[in-house]
C-alpha positions as CSV (number, residue, x, y, z in Angstrom):
1,M,75.4,128.9,140.8
2,P,71.9,128.9,139.3
3,T,69.5,126.5,141.1
4,N,68.5,124.6,138.0
5,K,72.1,124.0,137.0
6,K,73.1,123.0,140.5
7,N,70.2,120.5,140.6
8,I,71.3,119.0,137.3
9,I,74.9,118.6,138.6
10,K,73.5,117.0,141.8
11,K,71.5,114.4,139.8
12,I,74.6,113.6,137.6
13,V,76.8,113.1,140.7
14,D,74.2,111.0,142.4
15,A,73.7,108.8,139.3
16,L,77.5,108.3,139.0
17,M,77.8,107.4,142.6
18,S,75.0,104.8,142.3
19,V,76.7,103.1,139.3
20,L,80.1,103.3,140.9
21,L,78.8,101.8,144.1
22,L,77.6,98.7,142.2
23,C,81.0,98.4,140.6
24,L,82.8,98.7,143.9
25,M,80.7,95.9,145.3
26,A,81.7,93.7,142.4
27,Y,85.4,93.2,143.3
28,Q,85.6,89.8,141.6
29,V,84.6,91.4,138.3
30,T,86.6,94.6,138.4
31,G,89.8,93.3,140.1
32,E,92.0,95.0,142.6
33,T,93.4,97.9,140.5
34,L,90.0,99.1,139.2
35,H,88.5,98.6,142.6
36,E,91.1,100.9,144.2
37,W,90.8,103.6,141.6
38,G,87.0,103.3,141.8
39,G,87.2,103.8,145.5
40,I,89.3,107.0,144.9
41,A,86.7,108.2,142.4
42,M,83.9,107.5,144.8
43,T,85.6,109.4,147.6
44,V,86.0,112.4,145.2
45,L,82.3,112.2,144.2
46,L,81.2,112.0,147.8
47,I,83.1,115.1,148.7
48,V,81.5,116.9,145.7
49,H,78.1,115.6,146.8
50,H,78.5,117.0,150.3
51,I,79.7,120.3,149.0
52,L,76.7,120.6,146.7
53,N,74.4,119.7,149.7
54,F,76.3,121.9,152.3
55,K,73.0,123.6,153.1
56,W,71.9,120.4,154.8
57,Y,74.7,120.8,157.4
58,K,73.8,124.5,158.0
59,S,70.2,123.5,158.7
60,L,71.0,120.7,161.2
61,F,70.5,122.9,164.2
62,K,67.6,124.9,162.8
63,G,63.9,124.1,162.9
64,K,61.9,121.3,164.5
65,Y,62.7,117.7,164.2
66,N,59.8,115.4,163.1
67,A,60.1,111.6,162.8
68,Y,61.3,111.7,159.2
69,R,64.0,114.3,159.9
70,V,65.3,112.3,162.8
71,V,65.5,109.0,160.8
72,S,67.1,110.9,157.9
73,V,69.8,112.6,160.0
74,V,70.6,109.3,161.8
75,V,70.9,107.4,158.5
76,N,73.0,110.2,156.8
77,T,75.3,110.4,159.8
78,L,75.9,106.7,160.0
79,L,76.4,106.6,156.2
80,L,79.0,109.4,156.4
81,V,80.9,107.6,159.2
82,S,80.9,104.2,157.4
83,V,82.0,105.7,154.1
84,A,84.8,107.6,155.8
85,L,86.0,104.5,157.5
86,T,85.7,102.4,154.3
87,A,87.8,104.9,152.4
88,L,90.4,105.4,155.2
89,C,90.9,101.6,155.7
90,G,90.9,101.0,151.9
91,M,93.7,103.5,151.4
92,A,95.7,101.8,154.3
93,M,95.7,98.6,152.2
94,S,96.2,100.2,148.8
95,S,98.8,98.7,146.4
96,H,98.0,100.7,143.2
97,A,96.0,104.0,143.7
98,V,97.8,105.4,146.8
99,P,100.5,102.9,147.7
100,F,102.4,105.5,149.8
101,L,99.5,105.2,152.4
102,Y,99.8,101.5,152.7
103,G,100.3,100.5,156.3
104,M,99.2,103.9,157.8
105,L,96.8,101.7,159.9
106,P,97.4,98.2,161.2
107,I,96.6,95.9,158.3
108,A,94.5,93.5,160.4
109,F,92.4,96.4,161.6
110,A,92.1,98.0,158.2
111,R,91.1,94.7,156.6
112,R,88.3,93.9,159.0
113,F,86.9,97.4,159.1
114,H,87.1,98.0,155.4
115,L,85.1,94.8,154.8
116,A,82.5,95.5,157.4
117,M,82.1,99.2,156.7
118,S,81.9,98.7,153.0
119,F,78.8,96.6,153.4
120,W,77.4,98.9,156.0
121,S,77.9,101.7,153.5
122,F,76.1,99.7,150.9
123,I,73.1,99.0,153.2
124,L,72.9,102.6,154.4
125,M,73.2,103.9,150.9
126,G,70.1,101.8,150.0
127,L,68.2,103.2,153.0
128,H,69.4,106.8,152.1
129,L,68.1,106.4,148.5
130,G,64.9,104.9,149.7
131,L,64.1,107.7,152.1
132,H,64.2,110.1,149.1
133,I,62.2,108.0,146.7
134,P,58.7,109.4,147.8
135,A,59.9,112.9,147.3
136,M,61.5,112.1,143.9
137,T,58.3,110.3,142.7
138,A,55.8,112.8,144.1
139,G,55.5,114.6,140.8
140,L,54.8,111.4,138.8
141,K,51.2,111.2,137.4
142,W,50.2,107.5,137.7
143,N,46.9,105.9,138.7
144,G,46.5,103.8,141.8
145,R,46.6,100.5,140.0
146,L,49.9,101.2,138.2
147,K,51.4,102.5,141.4
148,A,50.3,99.3,143.3
149,S,51.7,97.1,140.5
150,V,55.1,98.8,140.5
151,T,55.3,98.7,144.3
152,A,54.4,95.0,144.3
153,V,57.1,94.2,141.8
154,F,59.7,96.1,143.9
155,A,58.4,94.2,147.0
156,V,59.2,90.9,145.2
157,L,62.6,92.2,144.1
158,A,63.3,93.3,147.7
159,G,62.5,89.8,148.9
160,V,65.0,88.3,146.4
161,G,67.5,90.9,147.6
162,F,67.1,89.9,151.3
163,W,67.6,86.3,150.3
164,L,70.8,87.2,148.4
165,F,71.9,89.3,151.4
166,V,71.8,86.2,153.6
167,K,73.0,83.7,150.9
168,N,76.1,85.8,150.2
169,S,77.0,85.8,153.9
170,I,76.8,89.5,154.2
171,P,75.7,89.3,157.8
172,D,79.0,87.6,158.6
173,Y,80.9,90.6,157.1
174,I,78.9,93.4,158.8
175,F,79.1,91.8,162.2
176,F,82.9,91.1,162.0
177,R,82.4,87.3,162.0
178,T,85.0,86.8,159.3
179,P,88.0,88.9,158.4
180,F,88.1,87.9,154.7
181,A,85.7,88.4,151.8
182,F,85.1,85.3,149.7
183,F,84.2,85.8,146.1
184,D,82.8,83.4,143.4
185,Y,85.1,84.1,140.5
186,D,83.2,81.7,138.3
187,K,79.9,83.7,138.5
188,A,79.0,85.7,135.4
189,A,79.7,89.4,135.7
190,A,76.1,90.3,134.8
191,L,74.8,88.1,137.6
192,V,77.1,89.7,140.1
193,F,75.8,93.2,139.3
194,L,72.2,92.0,139.2
195,E,72.6,90.4,142.7
196,N,74.1,93.5,144.1
197,L,71.4,95.6,142.5
198,A,68.7,93.4,144.1
199,I,70.3,93.8,147.5
200,L,70.5,97.6,147.0
201,I,66.8,97.6,146.0
202,A,65.9,95.6,149.1
203,F,67.2,98.3,151.4
204,A,66.0,101.1,149.2
205,F,62.5,99.5,149.4
206,I,62.7,99.5,153.2
207,G,63.8,103.1,153.2
208,A,61.0,104.2,150.9
209,E,58.3,102.3,152.8
210,T,59.7,103.7,156.1
211,A,59.3,107.2,154.7
212,S,55.7,106.4,153.8
213,I,55.0,105.1,157.3
214,I,56.5,108.2,158.8
215,K,54.2,110.4,156.7
216,W,51.2,108.6,158.3
217,I,52.7,109.2,161.8
218,N,52.8,112.9,161.0
219,G,49.4,112.9,159.3
220,K,45.8,112.3,160.5
221,S,43.7,111.4,157.4
222,E,42.2,107.9,157.0
223,E,43.8,107.7,153.5
224,K,47.3,108.1,155.0
225,K,46.5,105.4,157.6
226,T,45.5,103.1,154.8
227,Q,48.7,103.8,152.9
228,T,50.7,103.1,156.0
229,L,49.0,99.7,156.6
230,T,49.8,98.9,152.9
231,S,53.5,99.9,153.4
232,V,53.7,97.6,156.5
233,C,52.2,94.7,154.6
234,L,54.5,95.2,151.6
235,V,57.6,95.2,153.9
236,L,56.3,92.0,155.6
237,L,55.7,90.5,152.2
238,S,59.2,91.2,151.0
239,L,60.6,89.7,154.3
240,L,58.4,86.7,153.9
241,I,59.6,86.1,150.3
242,G,63.2,86.4,151.5
243,A,62.6,84.0,154.4
244,A,60.9,81.5,152.1
245,L,63.8,81.6,149.6
246,I,66.3,81.2,152.5
247,I,64.4,78.1,153.8
248,C,64.3,76.6,150.3
249,T,68.0,77.1,149.9
250,V,68.8,75.5,153.3
251,C,66.6,72.6,152.5
252,K,68.1,72.1,149.1
253,T,71.6,72.3,150.6
254,D,70.8,69.7,153.3
255,T,69.3,67.2,150.9
256,S,72.0,67.6,148.2
257,P,74.7,64.8,148.0
258,S,78.1,65.8,149.2
259,L,81.5,64.6,148.1
260,G,84.2,64.4,150.8
261,D,84.1,67.4,153.2
262,P,80.6,69.0,152.9
263,T,82.0,72.4,153.8
264,T,84.5,72.2,151.0
265,H,81.8,71.0,148.6
266,T,79.5,74.0,149.2
267,Q,82.3,76.5,148.8
268,T,84.1,75.1,145.8
269,N,83.8,78.2,143.7
270,Q,84.4,80.7,146.5
271,R,87.9,81.9,147.3
272,L,89.8,84.9,148.6
273,C,91.4,87.2,146.1
274,P,94.9,85.7,145.7
275,E,96.6,89.1,145.6
276,K,94.9,90.1,148.9
277,A,95.6,86.7,150.5
278,Y,99.3,87.0,149.7
279,K,99.6,90.6,150.9
280,L,97.5,90.1,154.0
281,G,99.3,86.9,154.9
282,K,102.6,88.6,154.5
283,S,101.5,91.4,156.8
284,L,100.2,89.4,159.7
């Protein structure tokens, strides 16, 4: 296959996976049936993605490993494992796309691992995208002021993403603290997608700035040292924005009036998907 044509196909596949990823993370918008078929589509696209990038596997044991290559291989390997576990466990709970595979793994195990691994895949996908951003934007011709402005905007968006990451209880999911995913079915679909996009941007931002820092480690010029200091400051800025928003949210929650049980009051609009609740309860 000609190189240009192959690169175009790669970009199309990557774009489709990015869009589909956001759809898969919006279960309360798509519903169970579309979620399952979307998972099957994502699995197929990932297989195509790895076939198109098979040279990467062939080069794993060739050449020297610098800091960037080590980080990239670790992130890619963890991403592959988390995605494979997400797909396997998802199929083990399927009621629509591949119902004949339902129960091939213990449901309690499949439920917990599908939930945790899906969010780990989301995080690692963001880091994976971010690590490639410097290379993808290297050919862009923009002045220093424009680049600084765009980077600052993404630092703020990343801060919002980190806040939403905590606010939506994702740490509880990735560290197996809860076996069920709770969704706000009253939240507007557009807001669900925007929140997921902000979280993805947060980890992509970390990946991009990590790549910039690694370039300084491998370089010696004063300019690269200055760029690294800027990258570190931007990451700290995004984390501080996220921390400030989290503190504001906690303070607002603590001072707001409660009716009856405060736990029930703060989780009024969050509930487990009824179809999943019935099926999982039946299986336990």
